[in-house]
N, C-alpha and C positions, 0 to 999 in steps of 0.2 A: 447471667447477670439479672438479679431480681431487686425490686425496691428502688426508690429514687435515691441516687447517690449524688448529693450536692457538693458544691465546692466547699461549703462549710463542714460537711461530714468528712470530706477528704482531709481537711486540715486537722480535724479532731481524731481521726482514725487512721494514722499514718501506716500502720502495719497490716492493714486489711489485705488478705490475699486476693490477687487479681489474676484473671485468666489471660495474661499477656501472651504466653506461648501459644494458646489455642487460637489467638488472633494473628499469629504469624510473626510476632515480635521476638527479637533475640534478647537475652538477658542484658546485654550492654545497652541495647536500644531502650529497654524499659528504664534502666538506670539513668539514661540520658534524659528521658522525659521527666523523671522525678527531679533531676537536677535543674532542668529548664524551668519547671513550675515551682521549685522549692518545696514540694510536697508530692504525695502520690497523686496520680490523675484520678478524676472521677471516671465512672463507667463510660459516660458520654465522651469525655476527653480521650480515654483509652481507645474507644472506637474510632475516633477521628484520626488519632496518630497512627493507628494500626493500618488503616486503609491508605492514608496519605504517605506513609513511610514504606508502603509495599514497593516491591520491585517495579510493578506496573506504573505506579504514579510518581515515584521519586527518582528513578533511574539510579539508585544508590550504587549499584555495581558497575555502571557504565558511563556515568557522567564524566569521570576522569578521562575517558577516551573520547567522548562526544564533544568535549570542549574545543578539541582541535578544529572543529568545523568553523569556529569563530575566526580562525586565521584566514578564511577564504574571503576575498573582497565581497562586500554585500551589495553588489550591483550586477545586473544581467547585461548581455549584449544588446538589449533593447532599452535599458534605462535603469531606474532606481528600483530597489526592493523596498516596498512601503512598509512591510512588517515581516519579521523573520522568526528565527528560533526563539522559543519562549511564549509565543502567542498561540492561540488555538489552531491557527494555520498560517502559512506564509502568504504574502500578498506581493505580487510583482506588477509593475507597470508594463502594459503592452501597446501603449500608444493611443491616440485619439481620445484621451481622457479616460480610457478604460483601464481597469486593473483586474487581474485574475488571481484567485486564491485556490490552492489545491493542497491536498495532504493525503497520505495513505497511512492507515492504522491496522492493527491486528485485532482479531477476535477469536483467537485460535482455541484456547481451552474451553470457553463456553460452547463453541460449535461442536466440540467432541462430545460434550456432555448432553447437549440438547441441539442437534444440528440445525433444525429450522429456525428456532428462536435465536440461537447463537449467531447464526449468519445474518438474520433479519435485523437484529439489534446492532450488529456491527455496521451495517449500512446506515441505519438510523443515527447512530453515534457520530459517524464521520460526516454526515449531512448537517447535523447540528453544529459541529465545529466550523463548517464553512459558513453556515448562516450566521454564527456569532460574530464573524468578521464584517458583517454588513452586506454580504453578498447573496445573490440569488443562486442556489444550486442549479446547475445546468446539465450535469452528466456524472455518472458513476462508472467505476471499473472494479474488477474482482480478480486479483491474483490468488489462485487456489492451489493447494498441494494435498495429494491424497496418497494413501498406501497403494499397494498393487491393485490393479483393476479387478483381478479375480478374487480378492480377499473378501471374506464375509463382512468384516467391519467397514470396508470401503463401500460395500453395497448398503450398509446401514447409514453411513454419514453423507455420502456424496449426493444422493437424491434430495435429502432434507436440506443440506447446505445450499445446493443450487436453487431448490424451491424457495428457500428463505431469502436469498439474494434477489431472485427474480420477483418474488411476491411483494417484498417491501418496496423495492425500487420501482416496479411497475405501478403499485398503488400510489406512490408519490408523483408519478408522471415524469420520472427522470430516465433518460435513455442510458442504457448500459453499453458503452462504446468500445470496450476492450478488456483485456485481462489475460489470464493464463489458467490452464488446468494441466498440472504436471503430476506424474505418478512415480513413486519410488518407495522401496520397502521401509525406509527410515521414517516415513510419515505415517506408517500403520499404527494406529493408536494415538497419533498426534497430528491430525490434519491441520494445515495452515489456511486460515481464512483472513486475507488481508483485503481491505476495502478502501477505495480511493473516491474522493469526490472533488469536482471542479465547480467553482462559483465565479460569478461575474459581478463586478460593481464599478461604479464610477469613483474616481479618486476621492471625491468629497464625501462619499458614503462610508468610508472606513470606520469601523467601530473597534474598540479595544476592551479587554476584560480588566476593568479597574473600578473601584469604588472610591470616588473623591467627592469632597464637599460635604462637610458635617451638616446634618440635617436632611440630607437627601434620603429618599425612601428606597427600601429594598423590597422588590416585588418578586414573588415567585409565581410563575404562570405556566400553563400547560396542563399536563395530566396530573392526577392526584398521586400521592406517594403510597406505595403498597409494599407488601412484604416480599415481592419478587426482587431477585437481584441483591439481596442483602449481602454486602461484601463483594458480590459479583466478580467482575473481571479483575479487580484489584487483589482479591484473594486467590481466585482460580489461576491467575497468570503468574503466581508467585510460588508455585510448587510443581513438581513433576507428577505425572500419572503413574500408578503402578499397573502391573499386569492383571487387570481384573474387570476392565470395562467401565462404562460411565457410572458416575455417582454425582452427588451434590446437585441434583437438578434444581432445588430451590434457589441456588445461587445464580442461576441463569435468568437474565432479564426477559420480560415478555413485552413484545413490541405491538404498537397499534399505528400502522402507517397512515390511517385516515386522520388520527389525531395529529400526527406529525405534519400532514399536509396543511391542516388548519393552522398549526403552529408556525409553519414557514410563511404562509400568506399573512398571518397576523403580525409576525415579527417584521416583515418587510414593510407593512403599512406603519407600524410603529416607528421604524427608521425614517420613513418618508415624512412622518408627522413631526420629526425632530424632538421626540419625547424620551429618548433613551440616552442617558449620560454614560452608562457603562453596562456591559452585558457579558454573561457567561452561560454556556450550556451546562446541563447537569449530565455528565457521562460517568466515567470511572470515578468512584468514591462519592458521587452524588452531592448531597448538601455539604458534606465535609470539605469537598473540593471547592465548590462554588463559593461558599462563604469565606474560607480562608484565602483562596487565591484572589478573589475580588478585593478583600480587605488589604492584603499584603501588597498588592499591585497599586493600590490607591493611597489614601491618607493613613492607612494602617489601623483604623478602628471601625468596628461594626457591632451593632446590637441586634439580636434576633430573638423573637419570641417563638420558640419552636412549636408551642401548642397551637399556633395560628396556621401551621402547615396543613393544607387540605389532605386528608387521608382517605385511602380506600379501605383500610383496616384500622379500626379505632383502638385495637389492642396493642398496637405497636408502641414499644418503649422508646424513650429519647435516643438511645444509642442505636436502635434499629432504624429509626427515621434518618439519623445522620449517616448510616452506612448504606441505606437502600440506594440501589442503582436503577430504580424504576425509570422507565423511558419517557421521552416526549416532554421533558421539563426544561425550563429556561429561568434564569434569574437576572433581573434588570435593576439598575440603579437609576432613579427618576427624581428630578427636582420636584419639590412639594407642589409648585403651581401646575405641574404637568400630570399629576397623579390621576386627576379626574378624567383627563382626556385619554390617558393610557388605559385606564380601566374600561372606558367606553369603547375603545377600539377592540379590546379583548372580548368585551361582551358581544360586539357585532359579529365576531368570528366564532362565538360560542366556545371561547377558551377561558377556563377558570383562571382568575388572577387575584392574588391576595397580598396586601402589604404585610410583610412578616417582620420588618425591622427597619433600621435606619443606619446611615453612616455616622460615625462619631470621630472625635479627635482624641480618644483615649489611648490609641495605639494597641488596644486589646480587642480581641474577638470575644464578646459576651453573649452567651446563649442561655435563655431562661426557659423553664418549663413550668407553666402555671404559677409564675411568680417566684420560683426557686431557681437560683443560678446553678446550671449544670456544667457550663463551660466558661472558663476564664483563662485564655491563653494569648500569648503573642502570636498573631496570625502567621507571620513569616516562619516561625518555628514549625508550624504544621505544613505550610505550603512549599517552602523553599529551602529551609535549613535543615533538612532531614539528614540522616547519616550519609557519609561518603565512604565507600569501600575501595580500597586499593587491593582488589582481589589479586592473588598470585596468578601469574600466567606463565606458560612455558610451552615451547614448541614440543609437541608430543614425540616421544621416542620413536613411534612407528612412522612418523612423517617421512623420514628419509627413505625407508623401505617402500612406502607407498609411492613416492615420486620416482623411485628407481624402477618400478614395475610398470614400464610404459607399454602401450598397445602395439608397438612396432613389430613385435615378434608373433602377434596373434595371426592365426590363419586367415587369409583374406581371399576374396574371389578374384578370378583372373579372366575367365571366359565371359563371353557375352551372355550366355545363359545364366551364369552365376551372378554377374552384375545385375541382370534383370531381376532375378529372384531376390537379391539383397535390396534393391530399390523398393520392390513391392513389400517386402517384409517390414522395412522401416516405415513405409508410407502407412501401413496398417497398424503400427505399434501404438500403444496408448498415448505416448507423448507427442507423436507426429500425426496422428489420425484426425479426421474431421471432428471438430468439437461442436457441430451443430446441435447434437442432442442436448448440450448445455445451453448454448447461446440462443437457441430458438425459444427458450423459456424466458428470455429477457426481451423487453420492448426496446429496440435499438433506435427508433425513429420518432418516438413521442416528442412533442414540442416543435418538430419540423425543422430543427437546426442541425441535425446530424449530417455530416458530409462524408465521413468514413467511419466504419466500425468493423467488428469482426466479419470476415477473417482478414481484413487489411492489416498491414504492419502496425499501424497506429489508429487511434480514434481521433476524429477531428470534428469540431462543432463550430458553427458560425455564431459570432458574437454580435455583429452589427449587420443588419439586413441591407442597409444602404451601401456601405463600403465594402462589404464582404470580409471584413476583419474576422479572424478566427484563431482558434488554438488547437494544437495537436498534442496528444498525450499517449505515452506508452509505458508499460511496466514490464520489467524482465529480471530474470536471474536464473543461472544454471548452477544448481547446488553442487553438482559433481565437480565443476570447475572450482568452486569455492572450497571444496573438501581437499582438492589436490593442492591448492595454493590460495588461501583466503585473501591475500593482498591482490593477486592478479584476478581472482575470481570476482571480487567486488568491482574491480575496474572493468572486467568484461561484462558484468551486468549493466553497469553504467553505459559502457560503449554500445551494447546492443540496443538499449532503450533509446539512446541518443541517436543512433543510426536509423532506428525505426521511425522516429519523429522526422528525421531528415528525408527519408525516402519519399514522403508525401510532398516535400518541398518546404516544410516549416524550418524556421531557425530555432535551434534548441536554446532555451533561456535559463532553466533552473531545474533543480531536482528536489524530490522529497524521497525519503527512504523508509523502509520497514524492515528492521534488522531482526531476523528470526533465528534464534540460536538455542542451544541446549542449556545445561545448568551452569550458572556462573561460579558454582563451587568446584567445578572441574577446571583445573589450570589449562588443560588443553583446549576446552571450549572458550575460555577467556582469551587465550592466545589467537584463536580464530577470530574472535570479535575485535580484538585490538588491531590485528592485521587488516581486517576488512575496513575498519574506520580509517586506518592510515592509507589504505589504497583509495578510498573514496576521496579523502581530503586531497591527496596528491593529484588525483585524476581531475578534480574540480579546479584545482589551481592551474593545471595545464590547459584545460579546456576553457577556462575563464567563465565558469558558471557556479552560482552559489547553491548551497544546501539551504532550502527555505524552512525546513522542519522535518519532522518524521516521528518514528515510533520504534521502540525496542521491545521485543517480545522474547523473554528468556524462559528457562525451565521447559523448553519444548523437547521432551524426551519421555519415553515410557520405560520405567525401571532404569537400567544403565545404558539404554540405547538412545542416543541423541539423534536428532534429525541431521540431515546434511545442513551445514551452515547455509542459510538462505537469506542473504542480504538483498531483498527486493528493491530495485531502484526505479522510481518513476521520473521520467523527464517530460517537461512541458515545453512546447515550442509555439511560436507565433507565426501566423500566416497572414500576410497583408490582404490577400483576397482569395477566399476559398474556392472561387470558381477557376482559379489558376493553380491547379495542384496536379500531382502525379499519382495516378491510380496504381493499385497492386494488381498484378496478373496481366497476361497477354490480352490485347484488346482486339486484334484483327490479324488476318493472314497477310503474309508477305512482308512482315517487318523484320528488321535485322535485330539479332540477339547478341548482346555483349555482356561480358563479365568485367566489372570494375573491381580492382583490388588484386592483391597478390595471394596465390594459393601455395601453401607449404604443406609438407607432410605432417599434419597435426591431427592425430586420431585419438590421443589419450583423453579420456573423459567424454568421448563422443558418443552420440546415440548409437552408432554402429557397434562400438565396443560394448555398450550397455545392453543392447537388445540382442545381438547375435552371440556375444560371449559372456554376458553377465560380469564384465570386467570393469574395475575402477582402479586406475593407477597411472603413473606418469606425471607429466606436466601439462597444464592446460595450454591452449593456443597463446602465442605471444601477443602482448598488448602493444599497440602503437597508437597512442592518442593523437599524435601528429597526423598519422594516416586517416584516423576517424574524422578529424577536423577538416582535412583537405577533402575527403570524400563528401562530407556534409555540405561544404561550400560548393562543390561541383553539383550536387543534387539540387541545391537551392537555385543556382544559376541555370540549371537545366530544365526548370519547369517550363513547359511549352515546347521544348525540344524532345524530351523523353516521353514516350507513350506509355511506358509502365516502369515500375521499379519495385524490386522485392529484395529484402535483405537476405543474406546467407547466415544462418545460425545453426540450430540443431538439425542434423541430417544433411548439412552442406548443400552443394550445388544440386545434388539429385532431388532433394526435397524441394528446393526452390523452383526447379524446373517443373516438378510434378504439380505443385500448387499453382504455379503461373499458368500451366496448361489447363488445369481443371477449373480455374476461376470463371472462364467464359467458354469452355470446351474448345479452345484453340490449340492445336498440336504444335509440334516444333521438330525441326531436324537440326541437330547440333553435332559438332565435332569437338570433343574435349582435348586440351593439349596435354601432353606428357603421359604419365601413368594414369590410365582411365579410372582406376579405383581411387587413387588419391584425389584426382580432379573432382570426382563425384562425391566423395564421402568425407573428405577433410573438412574440419570446422574452423579453419582459419578465420580470424576476425577481419573487420574493415573491408568487407566485400558486399557488392550489391549486383543483382541480375537486372539488366535494363534492356529496353527495346526502343528503337527509333524507326521512323519511316525510312525507306531505302535512300532517299535523297538527302537525309540528314546524317548518314553515317559518318561522313568526313568531318562534319561539324562537331559531332560527339568526340571523335578522336582528337580533334584539335582542343576541345574543352578539357578532355582528360590530361592532355599534354600540358596545358596551362596550369592545371592544378597539381601536376605531378602525381597523378593517380594511374597506376598500371591499368591497361585495358587489353582485352582479348576478344576478338570476334569469334562467336561460337556458331552462328548459323542463322536460320530464319524461322519464323513462325508459319504455321499452315498445316493442313491435314487433320486427321482424326487420330493421330498417335504421337507419342514422344519417341522419336528415333535418335539413338545415340551411337556415335562411332568414336574411336580413339586412335592415337598414333600407334598403339600396341596391336591394333587389329581387332580389338574386342568390339563387337557391335551387337546391338539389341534393339528391340522395338517393343513398346508397350501400348496396346490399344487403350485410348482414354476411357472407354467403357469399362474395361478390366480394372484400370487404375482407379477409377472412381468407385467401383464396387468394393475394392480392397480398402480404400481410404475412408469410406463412409460407413462401413458396417460394424466397425469395432465397438464403438460405444453402444449402439442399439442392440447388438448381439449380447453384450455383457450385461446391459442394464434394462433391456426390455423397451 
């Protein structure tokens, strides 16, 4: 695109050839744009529509399924939801005049192309989403997915991604309190980098993204606009990768966390001064998004002089400026009398700020370049009224055969020696091993409010120092379960995250999701997506918690190989007093060990089947949301009685015992009921391993009976080994030193 293409030229030159296909638009989408405008678009308008109508920004393939989340009541167990789907992030009331905002988003494709910057700017983007709601960011999390640990490309992307997450978050002074690192062959060539941020605000500090009040000024502030990230995530996330390795590096944004730190403090002071009437961060689609969304959510009109935008590269054309996804930028709407004070605060923080336009009552978004009009569009057509696809979806023909191929017939260990070897093999496997190689690169305790973090079941931060009010957050998803049954798999992701929050004693309040799937042009993938959405909706209705917002990431596949469907679910819960919580891991010798919940022979999709047999087939564990809810209520009521709690998930009881012993080097002697192998390695849901002081054992049994939660006494803590016996006579013992060596050496051996 060369030369200045104005609105006047577009009207005079209707047949001009335009590179709409190169920008990711379909022929019918280009025709729709021409119909909306009554002419061909200018180059700048074409750039705006192309990024805003991309899969990443418009959800054009998925919004027909996402709309069912609006059927869920928009209140939480603690009170009102102050802002929900459609805003930069959801905001929920947690009591005492406080509100919390949280959201999880993806930065998958940029992180494959340029691992460090892709991951770093993923963190930066989600932090600005939280900031734009009027909140101070207080913590981040990072659910990650990689290809096999021994694959060359995993060794290329993993260190850079982890360094990017840690480098950006550490520089911002935000504790990283949780996340996941999962390895599977389907993520080879398409790692998943999901980033979550939590922010805190008082109710009266809530801000929304809208441009209202004709004559109000539009101010762009933060970093200057450059050529990095042109098209960025909005383009990269709308296509699959081919088998050939990274490309398109210029499309990846470059982050500056020190600029973002200044931007955070500057923005919070602007809020406190009362000089912000509306605000929007510049993330995906950059200025195209900020201008069109602010205008369409407000009075519908805005005028912008694009040549006033501060640039790092003076050679950028108007369409490039509109498409740039350069980081650390915000756009605010400010009343004229407040402009001088706004600019003074920005100057205090050494943050560039420029008046680039004003709110109008025209109902149009007008953008000029050196006095020439290059954009004249109805803003809603760009931001909200993009195409809606009813993609065909169908249950894959191979799904029945996949579900029929269960793990029940796989050879399984039976002797004590075989069970011991299996426990050690799983404990040292990539998905279950110690993740300290990753998490030690993150500052978990900066700000001094972190209460729980890795490797606890959930992250917990204190909100109010006087009362101890806090929040707990967890992210989870087992992609193998979702592949076997996407409806149940999504519910199991929610259930595990819900349970993890509950183990610390928090009351689960709401969810955010990051739905990572393959190509929407594949009917089988769209069936997976539709089933996952239906599963989440039904689960939220039964549990009584809302979806506050989230993200969809599609085209996650390399060639014809799609990733495992990965609907990551984040659950946030409230804790009245963080000093009254239940820790993860055995605390002391001589305590009684109990298993809460029912164990069934559920091994399909398990870590045992995956690691030992390379097998995926059968049906995932049964979902009982009623059981999860009863268990969560017991765990909340049990704070102060329980001395520890650890959920059972991947690796089953064996892994929970191993991790609980290793947390503080406290061994245990347990006797498992029934078939020892099933008892140890089944991955039945709605189960938690707990301990109590000996004198409190009867009280725990009574508490479980009142809540209708099955309970089994397993043994007691103590010693320097994990000793296991079973009804079948299978017995074994693992020295904690040997167990720790196996558990901790996997990532250092592989990654150095």
